[in-house]
C-alpha positions as CSV (number, residue, x, y, z in Angstrom):
1,M,0.0,0.0,0.0
2,P,2.8,2.5,0.2
3,D,2.7,2.9,-3.5
4,Q,-0.8,4.4,-3.5
5,P,-1.2,8.2,-3.0
6,L,-2.8,9.3,0.2
7,T,-6.4,10.5,0.2
8,P,-7.1,14.1,1.4
9,I,-8.5,12.7,4.7
10,E,-5.3,10.6,5.3
11,L,-3.2,13.7,4.5
12,A,-5.1,15.7,7.1
13,D,-4.7,12.9,9.6
14,T,-1.0,12.8,9.1
15,A,-0.7,16.6,9.3
16,R,-2.7,16.5,12.5
17,A,-0.5,13.8,13.9
18,D,2.6,15.8,13.2
19,T,1.3,18.8,15.1
20,R,0.4,16.6,18.1
21,S,3.9,15.4,18.4
22,E,5.2,18.9,19.0
23,T,5.4,20.4,22.4
24,P,2.0,21.4,23.7
25,K,1.2,25.1,23.5
26,R,1.1,26.7,26.9
27,R,-2.1,28.5,27.2
28,W,-1.9,29.9,30.8
29,P,0.9,32.5,30.2
30,S,-1.0,34.0,27.3
31,I,-4.3,34.2,29.3
32,V,-2.4,35.8,32.2
33,A,-0.7,38.2,29.9
34,A,-3.9,39.2,28.2
35,F,-5.6,39.7,31.6
36,M,-2.7,41.9,32.8
37,L,-2.8,44.0,29.6
38,H,-6.5,44.7,30.0
39,A,-6.2,45.3,33.7
40,C,-3.5,47.8,33.0
41,I,-5.5,49.5,30.3
42,L,-8.6,49.7,32.5
43,L,-6.6,51.2,35.4
44,C,-5.2,53.8,33.1
45,V,-8.7,54.6,31.8
46,V,-10.2,54.8,35.3
47,L,-7.3,56.4,37.3
48,L,-5.6,58.7,34.8
49,P,-8.5,61.3,34.3
50,P,-8.9,62.1,38.1
51,I,-5.1,62.3,38.5
52,V,-4.8,64.7,35.6
53,Y,-7.7,66.8,36.9
54,D,-6.3,67.0,40.3
55,A,-2.8,67.9,39.0
56,V,-4.2,70.7,36.8
57,R,-6.5,72.0,39.5
58,T,-3.5,72.5,41.8
59,S,-1.2,73.9,39.2
60,S,-0.7,77.3,37.7
61,Y,-2.8,76.2,34.7
62,Q,-6.1,76.0,36.7
63,G,-7.5,79.0,34.7
64,I,-7.6,77.0,31.5
65,E,-11.0,75.2,31.7
66,W,-10.5,72.7,28.9
67,L,-7.2,71.5,30.4
68,H,-9.1,70.0,33.3
69,F,-10.7,67.5,31.0
70,S,-7.5,66.5,29.2
71,G,-7.3,63.3,31.3
72,G,-10.5,62.2,29.5
73,A,-8.4,61.6,26.4
74,T,-8.0,58.0,27.6
75,Y,-11.6,57.2,27.0
76,P,-11.6,57.5,23.2
77,L,-8.2,55.9,23.1
78,Y,-9.6,52.9,24.9
79,A,-12.6,52.8,22.5
80,I,-10.2,53.0,19.5
81,Y,-8.2,50.1,21.0
82,W,-11.3,47.9,21.1
83,I,-12.6,49.1,17.7
84,S,-9.3,48.2,16.0
85,K,-9.7,44.6,17.1
86,L,-12.8,44.2,14.9
87,K,-12.3,41.9,11.9
88,N,-14.9,43.6,9.6
89,F,-13.3,46.4,7.7
90,R,-16.5,48.3,7.1
91,A,-17.5,48.3,10.8
92,K,-14.0,49.1,11.9
93,F,-13.7,52.1,9.5
94,I,-17.1,53.5,10.3
95,L,-16.7,53.3,14.1
96,L,-13.1,54.6,14.0
97,H,-14.2,57.5,11.8
98,L,-17.1,58.4,14.1
99,T,-14.8,58.3,17.1
100,V,-12.3,60.6,15.5
101,V,-15.0,63.0,14.4
102,L,-16.5,63.0,17.9
103,M,-13.0,63.7,19.3
104,V,-12.5,66.6,17.0
105,A,-15.9,68.0,17.9
106,L,-15.2,67.8,21.6
107,V,-11.7,69.3,21.4
108,T,-13.1,72.1,19.2
109,A,-15.9,72.7,21.6
110,F,-13.7,72.8,24.7
111,A,-10.9,74.8,23.1
112,S,-12.9,77.5,21.4
113,N,-13.8,80.8,22.9
114,R,-14.7,84.3,21.7
115,S,-11.2,84.8,20.2
116,T,-11.2,81.6,18.2
117,P,-11.7,82.1,14.4
118,L,-15.0,80.9,13.0
119,F,-13.5,78.4,10.6
120,V,-12.4,76.3,13.6
121,A,-16.1,75.5,14.3
122,F,-16.2,73.7,10.9
123,L,-13.4,71.3,11.7
124,P,-15.7,68.4,12.7
125,T,-17.6,68.8,9.5
126,A,-14.4,68.9,7.5
127,A,-13.1,65.8,9.3
128,S,-16.3,63.9,8.5
129,A,-16.2,64.9,4.8
130,L,-12.6,63.7,4.3
131,P,-13.5,60.1,3.4
132,L,-15.5,61.4,0.5
133,L,-12.2,62.0,-1.3
134,A,-11.1,58.4,-0.5
135,A,-14.4,57.2,-1.8
136,L,-13.9,59.1,-5.1
137,V,-10.4,57.6,-5.5
138,S,-11.6,54.1,-4.6
139,W,-14.4,54.5,-7.1
140,L,-12.0,55.5,-9.8
141,H,-9.8,52.5,-9.1
142,D,-12.8,50.1,-9.4
143,R,-12.9,49.3,-5.7
144,R,-16.7,49.7,-5.3
145,K,-17.2,48.1,-1.9
146,R,-14.5,50.2,-0.3
147,A,-15.9,53.3,-1.9
148,V,-19.3,52.5,-0.5
149,T,-17.7,52.0,2.9
150,Y,-16.0,55.4,2.8
151,M,-19.2,57.0,1.6
152,V,-21.4,55.5,4.3
153,G,-18.8,56.3,7.0
154,S,-18.7,59.9,5.8
155,L,-22.4,60.3,5.6
156,L,-22.9,58.9,9.1
157,A,-20.2,61.2,10.5
158,L,-21.8,64.2,8.7
159,L,-25.0,63.5,10.6
160,L,-23.0,63.9,13.8
161,A,-20.6,66.6,12.8
162,V,-22.9,69.2,11.2
163,P,-25.1,69.7,14.3
164,C,-21.9,69.7,16.4
165,S,-20.5,72.5,14.2
166,F,-23.7,74.5,14.6
167,L,-23.6,74.1,18.4
168,I,-20.0,75.2,18.5
169,I,-20.8,78.3,16.5
170,Y,-23.8,79.0,18.8
171,G,-21.5,78.5,21.8
172,M,-18.9,80.8,20.4
173,A,-21.5,83.4,19.7
174,M,-23.0,83.1,23.2
175,S,-19.6,83.3,24.9
176,S,-19.2,87.0,23.9
177,V,-22.5,88.0,25.6
178,G,-21.4,88.9,29.1
179,P,-24.4,87.9,31.4
180,M,-25.3,84.9,29.1
181,R,-22.1,82.9,29.7
182,Y,-22.6,79.3,30.8
């Protein structure tokens, strides 16, 4: 029988038998390492914002309001970490793009005041429209599915960014009225 070729099932059995003879893979160190990584990330996300807030509150920069919230930058970074682990490109792109547009909107809202130029209020809208250029390029290179992904991501982000831009403009306008500050 050694002259006959092996069937696909026999080939799979021999391949499986070869892998069994190797040293068994240690699973516990990888589980412990993953647990430690997530515990470290969670501690950074939970502990860093109050530490930064307290440090800014007691420093000479306490007059800068938006700096008090700078520790909160760990929240979107943690969300980006989990989103980047997704396997589906479309879901990953859309969620990452929405997260970035939301971050741009929040930074713009916290950092703008009466001396900020008006074009800064349109940064969230511009950030949400950027994938439209990538959609055009993908469409021209016959990558239709990727172009649709970029378009859908951009349109969903525009639904979030345009109202944010109008609210930022409204807030900038209201900040110049003395008794109406909030």
